[in-house]
PAMARVEX-97450 format. One record per residue (C-alpha): x, y, z. Coordinates in steps of 0.1 Angstrom, whole numbers, padded with zeros to 4 digits, always signed. Layout:
XYZ/...
//
This chain:
-0213-0002+0137/-0247+0005+0151/-0271-0022+0138/-0298+0004+0134/-0277+0023+0108/-0272-0009+0088/-0310-0017+0090/-0318+0018+0078/-0294+0014+0048/-0309-0020+0040/-0344-0005+0040/-0332+0021+0015/-0318-0006-0007/-0350-0026-0006/-0370+0005-0014/-0350+0011-0046/-0326+0037-0032/-0288+0040-0033/-0264+0035-0004/-0226+0041-0003/-0209+0015+0018/-0174+0004+0027/-0157-0027+0014/-0121-0038+0020/-0112-0023-0014/-0130+0010-0019/-0164+0024-0011/-0192+0011-0033/-0224+0027-0045/-0250+0001-0040/-0285-0007-0053/-0306-0039-0054/-0290-0058-0082/-0324-0074-0092/-0342-0040-0095/-0333-0025-0129/-0348+0009-0120/-0327+0011-0089/-0296+0001-0109/-0303+0028-0135/-0300+0053-0106/-0263+0042-0102/-0255+0051-0138/-0273+0084-0134/-0257+0095-0102/-0222+0084-0112/-0226+0098-0148/-0214+0063-0158/-0217+0052-0194/-0242+0024-0199/-0216+0002-0217/-0196-0002-0185/-0209-0033-0165/-0213-0034-0127/-0201-0059-0101/-0227-0077-0080/-0218-0082-0043/-0231-0112-0024/-0228-0125+0012/-0228-0163+0005/-0211-0186-0020/-0245-0203-0024/-0258-0171-0043/-0236-0181-0072/-0261-0208-0081/-0289-0182-0086/-0269-0155-0103/-0249-0176-0128/-0255-0205-0152/-0221-0221-0148/-0208-0222-0112/-0189-0256-0117/-0167-0272-0091/-0136-0253-0101/-0155-0219-0097/-0168-0230-0063/-0133-0240-0052/-0120-0206-0063/-0147-0187-0045/-0143-0207-0013/-0106-0201-0013/-0106-0163-0019/-0141-0152-0006/-0147-0131+0013/-0120-0111-0004/-0110-0088-0032/-0116-0111-0061/-0143-0107-0087/-0152-0137-0109/-0169-0131-0142/-0193-0159-0152/-0222-0165-0176/-0252-0148-0160/-0286-0163-0152/-0319-0148-0163/-0324-0134-0129/-0297-0107-0134/-0311-0077-0153/-0293-0067-0185/-0286-0032-0172/-0263-0047-0146/-0242-0064-0172/-0245-0037-0199/-0263-0062-0221/-0236-0088-0219/-0243-0125-0211/-0217-0125-0183/-0218-0110-0148/-0190-0101-0123/-0196-0113-0088/-0177-0110-0055/-0181-0113-0018/-0165-0084+0000/-0143-0089+0031/-0159-0062+0052/-0184-0070+0080/-0204-0038+0073/-0208-0047+0037/-0218-0083+0045/-0243-0073+0071/-0258-0048+0047/-0262-0074+0019/-0278-0099+0044/-0301-0073+0059/-0312-0061+0024/-0319-0097+0015/-0307-0092-0021/-0275-0091-0040/-0261-0056-0043/-0248-0041-0076/-0221-0016-0067/-0194+0002-0086/-0171+0026-0068/-0189+0054-0051/-0175+0083-0072/-0181+0102-0103/-0172+0081-0133/-0135+0082-0141/-0126+0101-0110/-0105+0091-0080/-0118+0060-0062/-0132+0067-0027/-0115+0050+0003/-0133+0070+0030/-0168+0083+0035/-0155+0119+0031/-0143+0110-0004/-0179+0098-0012/-0194+0130+0002/-0171+0151-0020/-0181+0134-0052/-0216+0122-0046/-0233+0146-0021/-0267+0136-0033/-0265+0099-0026/-0294+0086-0005/-0273+0073+0024/-0237+0067+0034/-0225+0040+0058/-0193+0054+0073/-0169+0025+0080/-0137+0045+0082/-0109+0041+0057/-0108+0009+0036/-0080-0015+0043/-0069-0027+0008/-0073+0006-0009/-0075-0005-0046/-0103-0023-0065/-0106-0060-0066/-0088-0084-0089/-0111-0094-0118/-0109-0128-0135/-0132-0144-0160/-0136-0182-0159/-0146-0202-0190/-0145-0239-0185/-0110-0243-0169/-0095-0211-0185/-0088-0182-0162/-0082-0148-0178/-0070-0118-0157/-0091-0088-0166/-0080-0063-0139/-0050-0068-0116/-0055-0064-0079/-0041-0076-0045/-0049-0112-0054/-0025-0122-0082/-0026-0150-0108/+0003-0165-0088/-0019-0165-0057/-0046-0184-0076/-0021-0208-0091/-0005-0215-0057/-0038-0219-0039/-0054-0242-0066/-0025-0259-0084/-0033-0277-0117/-0069-0263-0117/-0068-0235-0143/-0051-0227-0176/-0042-0191-0175/-0049-0170-0205/-0027-0139-0212/-0050-0124-0238/-0078-0101-0226/-0111-0102-0244/-0119-0075-0269/-0153-0066-0253/-0155-0045-0222/-0168-0073-0199/-0157-0059-0166/-0153-0024-0150/-0120-0006-0148/-0107-0017-0182/-0107+0017-0199/-0073+0034-0206/-0082+0065-0186/-0097+0059-0152/-0093+0067-0114/-0081+0102-0123/-0077+0133-0101/-0091+0166-0114/-0055+0180-0114/-0028+0170-0139/-0009+0138-0128/+0025+0129-0141/+0046+0097-0136/+0083+0104-0130/+0109+0077-0131/+0140+0098-0124/+0158+0102-0091/+0159+0139-0094/+0139+0164-0115/+0130+0201-0113/+0093+0205-0107/+0072+0235-0115/+0059+0257-0087/+0029+0245-0067/+0038+0208-0074/+0031+0179-0051/+0048+0146-0052/+0037+0111-0040/+0067+0089-0030/+0066+0052-0020/+0096+0050+0003/+0113+0073+0028/+0143+0091+0013/+0161+0124+0012/+0140+0151-0004/+0156+0152-0038/+0127+0169-0055/+0118+0206-0051/+0081+0198-0045/+0059+0221-0023/+0042+0190-0008/+0054+0154-0002/+0031+0125+0006/+0046+0091+0014/+0024+0060+0007/+0050+0039+0026/+0081+0043+0046/+0098+0012+0031/+0083+0007-0004/+0059-0019+0010/+0035-0027-0018/+0006-0035+0005/+0010-0001+0022/+0014+0017-0012/-0019+0001-0024/-0037+0009+0008/-0026+0046+0007/-0025+0053-0030/-0060+0069-0035/-0059+0086-0001/-0026+0103-0012/-0042+0113-0045/-0073+0127-0028/-0051+0147-0004/-0032+0163-0033/-0065+0169-0052/-0080+0187-0022/-0050+0209-0015/-0057+0243-0031/-0020+0251-0032/-0011+0222-0054/-0017+0227-0091/-0001+0195-0105/+0008+0161-0090/+0038+0139-0096/+0041+0103-0086/+0068+0077-0085/+0062+0044-0103/+0068+0009-0088/+0081-0022-0105/+0053-0041-0123/+0057-0074-0105/+0032-0090-0081/+0010-0064-0065/+0031-0037-0083/+0012-0047-0115/-0021-0036-0099/-0006-0005-0084/+0008+0006-0118/-0024-0003-0135/-0042+0024-0113/-0014+0049-0116/-0011+0046-0154/-0049+0050-0159/-0050+0079-0134/-0022+0097-0154/-0032+0086-0189/-0044+0120-0200/-0010+0136-0192/+0014+0110-0206/
//
């Protein structure tokens, strides 16, 4: 990407504006994380409730020491192993982080995105960047600049980095002493963490009662059209229906439109193409309702089904 465009976007961030930018997961809506007035604009533009905390994006592991109070050796090892990458770590925040970023909580979610445009933007802005997904709250996550323009046409600036590669939001874990709790599943699984850092963490299966990370509401990532999960091999669909399928097969549904997220039920391909498929169905004026196949909830399938269930929650 043209360095001038990144410099222009960085100047907007420094001046208290909002920039939509690509990461490897989805497009983020960024503001200077240390400027509470700029961060407030994120909530306003997204129509996001103030109780839903934001993730802070950094470009160096060293920034953990300024944003948190408890980046011990285990946390540093976890960050060094998986950053840059789609892993958000929730830790006790330092006084430097404004309360609006964390919705008044004493913890903050931090990650280093695995996207060169995002990293260059953070470095050029010379500040950590608070960034939820660049969409209206609760709607489909954006995996292209076009998706951002559709939902947030009034954003100050959009850095167009093409389609994102991972396609679903980051894994979120909280770390307290040596206890690791999975808050939101993603491409990086608990098994990945355990295999990479054996005998380092005790894994807690119980989620906290407080909303300490984004993406934890029951209904989220939703298209504006009805979305239904179908777990049968054949079903009669209403007219003007579209169906999202995860592996090439004979057309056994009477859908008007088919979209395949993968030709071979590959979970990485499904994750990368899930939101693009939902956006395509949402944008097709001939489709009135959307149907989608589930996947087994193992490994990455757990994260895929987390997004599908939340997207379809209002219609189950």
